[in-house]
C-alpha positions in Angstrom: 112.4 -12.4 -97.9 114.4 -12.5 -94.7 116.1 -15.6 -93.6 116.3 -15.0 -90.0 113.4 -16.1 -87.9 112.6 -13.0 -86.1 112.8 -11.1 -89.1 110.3 -13.1 -90.8 108.0 -12.6 -88.0 108.6 -8.9 -87.9 107.5 -8.6 -91.6 104.3 -10.4 -90.8 103.6 -8.1 -87.9 104.5 -5.1 -89.8 102.1 -6.0 -92.5 99.2 -6.5 -89.9 100.0 -3.3 -88.5 100.0 -1.5 -91.8 96.6 -3.0 -92.8 95.1 -2.1 -89.2 96.4 1.5 -89.5 95.2 1.8 -93.0 91.5 0.9 -92.1 91.7 3.5 -89.2 92.9 6.2 -91.3 90.3 5.3 -93.9 87.5 5.6 -91.2 89.0 9.1 -90.2 88.9 10.3 -94.0 85.4 9.1 -94.4 84.2 10.8 -91.4 85.8 14.0 -92.1 84.6 13.8 -95.9 81.1 13.3 -94.6 81.3 16.1 -92.2 82.8 18.4 -95.0 79.9 17.5 -97.4 77.4 18.5 -94.8 79.1 21.8 -94.4 79.4 22.4 -98.4 75.7 21.5 -98.8 74.8 24.2 -95.9 73.4 21.8 -93.5 74.6 23.2 -90.4 72.5 21.0 -88.1 73.7 18.0 -89.8 77.3 19.1 -89.5 76.9 19.9 -85.7 75.4 16.4 -85.2 78.4 15.1 -87.1 81.1 16.8 -85.4 81.2 15.0 -82.0 81.3 11.5 -84.1 83.9 12.8 -86.4 86.1 14.0 -83.3 85.6 10.7 -81.5 86.9 8.7 -84.6 90.0 11.1 -84.7 90.6 10.6 -80.9 90.2 6.8 -81.3 93.0 7.0 -84.1 95.1 9.1 -81.8 94.9 6.7 -79.0 95.7 3.7 -81.1 98.9 5.6 -82.3 97.9 5.9 -85.7 97.9 9.7 -85.7 100.4 11.9 -83.5 98.6 14.1 -80.9 99.4 17.2 -82.8 98.0 15.9 -86.0 94.9 15.0 -84.4 94.5 18.3 -82.6 95.0 19.9 -86.1 92.3 18.0 -87.8 89.9 18.8 -84.9 90.5 22.4 -85.0 90.1 22.5 -88.7 86.9 20.9 -88.3 85.7 23.3 -85.6 87.1 26.3 -87.9 85.1 25.1 -90.9 81.8 24.9 -88.6 82.2 28.2 -87.2 82.9 29.7 -90.5 79.7 28.1 -92.0 77.6 29.2 -89.1 78.4 32.9 -89.8 
């Protein structure tokens, strides 16, 4: 445990940020998993309905600074690619 007051505060803030970011990453993973399960089950209509919701969750995580811009773009692109492949 640090002795300096500012470092004690930094430890607390880092812990809060960690838990907040972890919750946001968890939401993204759940949304992507739900989308992928719909694709695997062959439910194209459900997957098309889930795509905008999933993209929204990813973009929210990007704007909060949890994901880098390129990471978010890569995730969105992979979702679109999976949906297009399932449609064929």
